[in-house]
N, C-alpha and C positions, 0 to 999 in steps of 0.2 A: 065502328060505335063508337061516339062523344062522350065521355064520363065528364057531364056536366057538375057534378057534384066534386068531383077533384079537383077541376077548374077553378072553383070556386073554394074550394078549401088551400088551395096554393094562391090565390091572390090576396086570400086571408092574411096567409103566411107571411106573403112577402111585405102588407102592412104592418103586419106585427114585428118582423124583423125591423123595418127602418125606424117605427115606434122604438125598439128598444133601443135600437144602435145611436137614436140621439138622447135618449133617458141614462143610457150608461155611459153617455160622456160628459153630461151633467153631473151624475154621482159622479166620476172618477175627478174629473174638472172642479166640480163644485161652482161651475159658473153657467148659470142661465143663458148668459150673452157672451158666446166665447169667442166670434168675428164679426164683421160687419153684416156676414148673411144671414145671422138669427134676428137682429136688428141692428140696422142700420144707423137710426138717431141715438139712440140709448149708448152703443159700441163708440160711435164718435164723440157725445159728452162724455164718458167714462175714460178713455183715453186720452183725451186733453186734461182732464182733471188729475189721470195718473201722472201723467207728464209736470203740471204744476206742483204735484208734492213731492217729485224727485226734485226739481226746482227750489223747493222748501226747505228741503233737506237740508242744501248746499246756503240758502239763507241763515237755516239754525247753526250749522257750521261755525260762518263767517259770524256769527253772533256770540257765539262761544269765545272767540276768535277777539272778537272786539271786546268783549266783558273782560278777558283778562288783559288786554290793552291799556284801558281804561283803569281797571284796579290799580297796575302798576305805576300809571302817572297818579292816580290820586293817593297812593302810598309814599310815592317820591313826595307832591306836595304837600302832604299832612306831617311828613318827616322834618322836611327842610322847615316847616311853619313855627315847628317846636323848637328846632335849632333855630330860629327866629326868636323864639321868645329869649331864649339863654343868652341870646348876641346883646338884644334890649336891656338884659339884666345887667350885663357887663359894663355897657355905657352907664348906667345909671350909677353903679360904685364908680367909674370911673371919676364922676363929676362929687367921690365926696372928699375932703382933704384929708391928706395925707396918704392917699393909696397910692401904692406901686403901678403907676399906669403903664410900665414897661411890662409887669407881668398880666397884667389887665389883656395888653394889646397882643401879647401872644397866646391867651386863650382867643380873642378874636380873631385873629388870625386862623388860627385851630379850628374855631368854629364855621370860618368862610369856607375855607379848605373841605371841610365834610358836606356842606350843601351844595359845593363844586360836584364831588364825589358824588353824591345821591341823584344829581341831575345828572350826569353824567350815564350813572348805570340804572336810572329809571327808563330800560326801554326794552321793550317785548317784538318777536316777531321783525326785528330789525326796524322798527319804528321808535321815536324817541319823542314825547309831544314836552315835555320839558324845556327844551333844548334846541336852538335854533342854529344850523350853520352858515344861513345866507338869509339874514332879515330883508333882505330887499326882494328873493323870490318866495319867500316862506309861503308852503300851500295848507291849505286845510286840512286837517286830517278828516278821513271820511269813514264810516262803519256801515257798510251793508244791514240794512233792516226789515225788507220786503220785498215782497215777490209780488206786485199789481199785475192784475188783467182788466185792461178798462170792458165795456159793454160793446166796444167794434173790436174786442179780440187782439187788441194791441198789448204787448206788456213792458212793463219796467221796473226797475228796481228802485227802492228806497232806500234813501240813505241817511244816516244823522253824521252831525259835522260839527267838528270842535275848529274854531278858526284858529288864527295866529292872534285874533285879538288887535287892539289898534293902539296907539301912540298914551292914548289918556287911558286902558286898560287893556294891557297883553296879557295877553294867555299863557307866556311861555317862562322859564324861571329864568333863562341866562340865554341871549342872543348874542352870538361872538364876533358879530359882524358890526360896524362903525355906524352911529351911536351908541350901537346896543340898544335901539328905541323898544323892539318887540321883545324884552327882557324885563322881567318885573325886578331884578335885580342888577342888571348891566344899564338901568336906562339913569341917564343924568338926572340928579334933582333939580335942576334948572328949567328940563326939559317936562317936569311931571309937576312943579309949581312949587315942592315943599324946600326947596333948596331956594330961602331967597335971601341967606346971610353970607354963604361961603360957595365959591361958584363951583359948578360940577361935579357935587359928589356924587358916589357911585356905590352901591354894599360892594359889587366886586366887576372888574373891565372884565370885560370881551378879548378873546383872543387879535381883536383887532379894533380894538377901543380908539376914541379919542385920545392925542397923547396930552390935553389937558386934564382928564378922568383923572378921580383923585378917589381912591379906594378907603371906606372908612376905618381910622385907626385914631387912636393917640398915642400923647407922651408929652413931655414936660409941659412944652408949648402949645400945646391945645388949648385954646380957649375954653371958658362953660358955654358961650356962646356958640361955637363949634359942634363943643359935644351935644347942647340944647339940637342943632339944628342936626345934628345924625339921631338922634332918640326920636325926632319927628317924622326924621325920614325912613326910619325902623319901622314904628307906628304904621307911616304911609303904605310901605309896602307889602307890611304885615295883613293888612285891610285888603289889598289886591290879591294877594295869596289866598284867603279867605274867599275871595270871590271866585278867584280862579277854580278853589277847592270846590265849591258848590255846586260851578257848571258843571266840572267830574262828576259829584256825586249825583247830582240829577240825571246826569246821562248815563251813568250805570244803573241809576233806577228806571231809565226810561227801555234800556237793554234788556232789562231782568222781565220789564212789562211784555216785551216785546216775546223777547223769545217763548214767554208761558203762552201769550198770544197763537204763536205760530204753531206752537205744539197742539191748543188745541184746534186750531184749523185744519191742520194735519188731519188729525183724528175727524173732526165733521167730514173732511174730503174722501176720506175712506170710508167712511160711513154712509155717504152720498154714493160713493161709487159701487159699495157692495148693496144697497137699493136696486143699483142699475143693472149689476152684472150677477151678482151673486144666486145660485139656485137653491129654492127652500129644499132641502136635504130630505127633512122628512118626508113633504110630499113628493120628490123624484123618489126615493126609496120604496115608497107607498106604491107610487107608479112600476117603478120595475118589477116589484112582485107581480101585480096584476098582469102586466104582460107577459111575465114566466108563464103564469098557471092559463091564461090566454095563448100564448104560443103551446103550451102542451095539450090544451083540449084540440087547437087547430090541427095538430101531429094526431091525435089519435081520430082525429073528423077524419082527414086524409086517408088515414089506415083503414076504417070503415067503409069510403067509399071507393077503395081502393078494391077491398075483400068484397063489397058488393057487385062490382064490376066482375069480379072472376067469379062468382058465382054464377052470375046472368052469363058468361062468356064459355062457363063448363058443360051449359046445355046443349050446345051447338057441337058439341063433340061426340 
């Protein structure tokens, strides 16, 4: 005797069991699309977006590192600029009759040493943006600021660059190599154009400076024309330092904006991934309870079907 009622109840229970397994998986994992078998298209998109988000975490870390590097360079440039203002005031004082120029020159030497110390110590993570050891091969400083995926699926890394500058507008304070052309403070005045009266004045010499380079200084024999030349040169260099500091400040602002954008982009990607993969927990929990109730009813139906079959079989005993 075939118990068709029991067979039907068993088939129903099997279907309920499969549905419950899927629903329980969604409830426990919180995912509607947990793997490619659930929805290959959504899973592929979400996986790619998740990979991009991990790359953007690395970009965000690089931006924090870059921001710290730029901040150190900007701080060094700003402090050097303040000291240059003091240096200029010493030159103006040296122009006054009766001033002890030896003492003034001693103070100028000290201020120059302070600026060199600032430039040499403005280093972060092994990078010094204010000093170059080899002006002939001085590279641009780069900071990673973006992870970009093109429409064709290719990816590239975006960077922000702070170059060494040019002979007319250097971005470094000190260039240790001859003739010091990529250093604001080591570039000879004759090369920059402000020294038209006395050849080859420099604020300070690099380690491999021209033999004819003359550091700014005063003594009893220094003429007023020479002092005026040094004052004009100091003013010229302060203008270049202000320009370089403005570049660093603009770069810092750009990095801050990019960090905010990357944070927002990561959050948007997370929301997009969630919309593709996350399960509706209220809906899935309600569905699980309904399936559990149906399972209980199915078990009762199977019990009743089996009981009826036993009752019929008892008639033949």
